[in-house]
Phi, psi and omega in degrees: 000133179296152184300322180298315179294324178296316178299317182293317180295314180292326177295319177295323178293315178294325177300318183295325184252020187294339180277347186246321182302319179299344178299335178299326180297327181297318177300322179293322178298316180297315180297323182294335180299337179292341181278347179286152176262119181251124179210140176072183180288164179294133182256163182299331180301323180299317179296316180296318181293317179296323176295321178295315179298319178296321178299315180299316179296317180290331174299316177298319178296323178295321177298317177297319181297316179299321180294306183296326184294340184247359186263147179279171178297144177088007176222158177051043184263182178256023179301145183237336186284325181199167178289137179223132175201102180286336177210167181258119178279121181228358182246177182065222181295336178287351176273349180249341178203141186281336184232064184295327179295320179287329173297318176298317178300321180298313180295321178297315179293323180294321177302319178290317182296325180286342186303325184283350180060038177238113186299323184290333178291320177296321179296316179299318179299313182300315180294317180295318179298316181301308182295321184290309185278342176300317179293317181298314180297321179300313181294318180296317183289329175296319178296313182294323179295318180293326184277319188251353173056234185298327179300317178293316182298319179296318178293316182295325182294333182254355185239124181293156183291313191223331180264115185300144175238095191289343178293342181274001190302134172233138181303139181296145180291324182255145176292158181290135180240105178294326179301318180297321178295311181298323182290329188253342188246005183293328178292318179296320178299311182292325178297318179300311181295320182296316181296316179294324177296318178296315180298319178297319180294319177296318178299318179295323178295316180291329180287315187257352182059034174199159180288122180215143182245134176281125188299324180295317181287330174297319179294316180297314180296319180299316178296318180297321180295318179297316179298315181299313182295321179296312181292322178298318179295317180297320181290320187280326189243357179224178176246016184301322185267002179287139177228128181299131179079004179242000000 
């Protein structure tokens, strides 16, 4: 099999399972916490560092929210069985970077990877993300090139793959829809908070050699759970979050 076809096939396979395979990384993050040296009481630096990690993760969620809030139905979805694109997004955030959702995923994952305060864990995450999503992006772009032809090539030639170029910004065709964001991103929000809560709890256990919960993180997790359950209920049992054409 030619290298191009191999990249495309493996990229399509990784695309299909992209929501599940990264879960393996979470186990590695938990295991890596054992490599940290814990001594003495908790210091203010830990609070500042965890706040920074949470900020990085929420920055990634914000990038995803901006993307989802302006995109029409049939694009930028969570489809897993095959590539789907009813139209080509080239305005808004898609005018400054070709893969804003994956950029958001990177920031969310980086926030979690930095949580352990182990430099080598962050390096492993960056390399793994690069290798993993490189194949997915290759497969997606092959699909888009075949479907949209010159329209895709013209957009790709002026828009970077992953590092935003803000001088290229063009106003989004569709207005921002918060309902669309809430309907589609509540699981990602809760997953981010849940993973950090678990890592914090493991750290406290390793530090104190007993199960202990940090009150601040319990409050954050509790609020996140209420938000998640509320949005899940609204999506599943009502039409409050439905938006025409989204």
